[in-house]
N, C-alpha and C positions, 0 to 999 in steps of 0.2 A: 322296065316298068311303067306300066300303062295306067297313067294319069285317071284320075276319077275328079271329074266335077261335078258342078251342079250341074250342069244340065242334063248332064249322062242321068246323074239322078233322079230328077225329074222322069225320063224320057224310063226308065225301068220300073216309075209306082213304088220304089219303097218306102217311105211313112204317109204310101195313102191310105190302107190301114190302119196302121197305127195307133189310135187311137180304141180300137175294139178289141188286135189282141193286146195291149196293155189292158186292157179290164177283160177280159179273158184267163190272162194270166195274174194276173190278181186276184180276179175270184178263181181258178181252180190253189192258189200257191197259200190265202187267204193273208196275204202281205198288201202293206197299198202299192198309193203309187207310187208317193217318195223312195216307197221305200224298195222299189221295184226299182225305179231309175238310180235310186246310191249305188240301189247291189250292181247295175252294171254298168258305173260312172267306174265301182272298185273293180269289177272284173279288167276293166283298158288298163288298169295298172297294173292291173300283178301283185307283189304286196305292198302291203300298206302298214302304217301306226297307228294309231291312240289319234295323234293330230292329224293325220292325214283326214281319219273320220269328223275332223269336229272340220276341219277346213272343208268336209263335203255338205258334210249338211249348210253353210249359211244361206244355202236358196232357200231350205225347205222348210215345211211347218214346221214351231216347232216343238218338241218330242223327246222329253228329256231321259226317260225312256227308251229308246228305242234299238242303243247299242247294248244294252241287254237283255233285251230280244231278243233280236237279232243273234248274238252270238251264244244262245240258251236255246233258242228255235232249230242252231242248226244249219243258218246260213252266209255266217264267218266261224269259220272256223283255226287255232291259233300254231301259224305255223312255228314260229319260234319265241319261248319264252325267256323271259326278263332274266337276264345273265351282272347283277348285282356284280361280280369281280372288272367286267370290263364297264360295267353302266350304259350294256345296253337296252334298249326297249323292246318286249311286246314286239313281235311281227307278225298282221293278220293276215289273210286272201281267203277268197270264198268257199264257198265247201266247192265237191261236186254235185252237186244235189241245186249251187246255186247255176255254177255251167251248164248243165243239163237243161236250161228253165231257159236258158241266156240264151244257149246255141237250136234252143228249141222255136221260139222267136225269131232269133234271123231265120232259120230257115222256112219259117211262115210268108216274113217281109220278103224274102225273095221270091216265095212261090214256089219250092220246091216239094215242101210238104203244107195238107193240109192241116186245119184250125182242126178236134177231134169230137165228131159230133155226138161220142153215146155217151152215155149219162155217168156211166163208170170214169168216165177219165174227163168228163165237161161239166163240173158239176150248173151249168146255165144250160144246161139241155136237161134239168128237171120243170123246168121253167115254171118255179114256185112264184120268187115275184111278177111285177110288172117288169122290174130294169134285169130277169131272166129270159122273163119274155122278148121283148128288142133284142139282146141281149142271142139270143139266137134265130134271131132274125133275118140279124148284122150278119153274124158265123157266117149262115146260108150263104148268104148272097155274097159273102168272101170266097167261102168256098167254090164258087158256080164263077167266080172270077177270073179268067183263066188270065186275063192282063199284069196281074202282078209279076 
């Protein structure tokens, strides 16, 4: 097995454009930065409980509606319901929709896929606000960067 070191991560530039890619993903999905990073954490965990969620949100900004919002919008789905007979807890996992956006983020970070530039697939390309204009400019530069 090949060992992955900090120097190798630096050489491939994995985190070089992370901020812009994260802003694009948040703009596309309507999630906040904290929500997206929390969903990435849960994707790494696989299955999780409500207690895991409470442990995972300790370092994020306070949002007491986050759990219900992520569940209602379909970012988190129930994998197994509560079973009163053996007192097991409900188990959750991230949805297929969440897994797809996270995999797309990884592909963009590795340079195997470009950030979409059509207005249909990328709302920032409509360039309505100033932040959209700067994000669209940064996306153009990232897509031209072939060293990522």
